C-alpha positions in Angstrom: -0.3 -0.4 0.1 1.3 3.2 -1.4 1.1 6.4 1.6 -0.2 9.6 0.4 -0.2 12.9 2.0 -2.4 14.4 -0.2 -5.8 16.4 1.1 -9.1 17.2 0.4 -9.5 19.7 -2.4 -12.6 21.0 -0.1 -10.6 21.2 2.9 -7.7 23.3 1.3 -10.3 25.8 -0.3 -10.9 26.0 2.9 -7.9 26.8 4.8 -6.7 29.5 1.8 -10.7 31.1 2.3 -9.8 30.8 6.2 -6.1 32.5 6.0 -7.3 35.2 3.0 -9.7 35.9 5.6 -8.1 35.9 9.1 -4.5 36.9 8.6 -3.0 39.8 7.5 1.1 39.9 8.3 2.9 42.3 9.1 6.2 42.9 8.5 8.6 44.0 11.3 10.9 47.0 12.1 14.0 43.9 11.7 12.7 41.8 9.0 12.2 44.9 6.5 16.6 45.5 7.4 16.6 41.7 7.0 14.7 42.4 3.4 16.6 45.7 2.6 20.0 43.8 2.9 19.2 40.6 1.3 17.6 43.1 -1.8 21.5 44.9 -1.7 23.2 41.6 -1.6 21.2 40.4 -5.0 21.8 43.8 -6.4 25.6 43.5 -5.4 25.8 40.1 -7.0 25.4 42.5 -10.2 28.0 44.8 -10.1 30.7 41.7 -10.1 29.0 40.6 -13.9 28.6 44.0 -14.5 24.3 42.9 -15.4 21.6 43.8 -12.8 20.6 41.0 -10.2 17.8 42.3 -9.3 15.4 45.0 -9.7 12.5 47.0 -7.4 10.2 44.1 -8.9 12.6 41.4 -6.6 11.9 42.9 -3.7 8.6 43.8 -3.9 8.3 40.5 -5.3 10.5 38.9 -2.1 7.9 41.4 0.3 4.1 39.7 -1.6 5.9 36.0 -1.3 7.8 36.6 2.3 3.5 37.8 3.7 1.9 34.9 1.4 4.4 32.4 3.3 3.3 33.7 6.8 -0.3 33.8 5.5 -0.1 29.7 4.6 1.1 29.2 8.0 -1.8 31.3 9.5 0.3 34.3 10.9 0.1 37.3 12.0 3.8 38.6 11.5 5.8 37.9 9.1 9.3 36.2 10.4 13.1 35.0 9.8 12.1 31.6 7.6 9.6 33.6 5.9 11.6 35.6 4.1 13.9 33.0 3.8 12.0 31.4 2.1 11.2 33.7 -0.1 15.0 35.0 -1.0 15.3 30.9 -1.7 12.3 30.9 -4.1 13.4 34.1 -5.8 17.3 33.3 -5.9 16.0 29.5 -7.7 13.4 32.0 -10.6 16.5 33.3 -11.6 18.3 30.9 -12.1 
């Protein structure tokens, strides 16, 4: 017998609806500073290759992804782990 980690479609839809209605994660001061430093680090990668690797769009994407990941966890605040995952996703998408 094969064991899967499947989630019922109806339950998943209700979960998403609940998270959308009840959670609007806020970005704290410390996370804002981490966002800026991650963005600056991404920009500096481009300086060595004479190309721009991060634009303001990537910063906006990091913000939206961090908030979405926090919302998935049903959290009212964006945490460092949310930002780390957003950065990982952005870097992977840029490769």
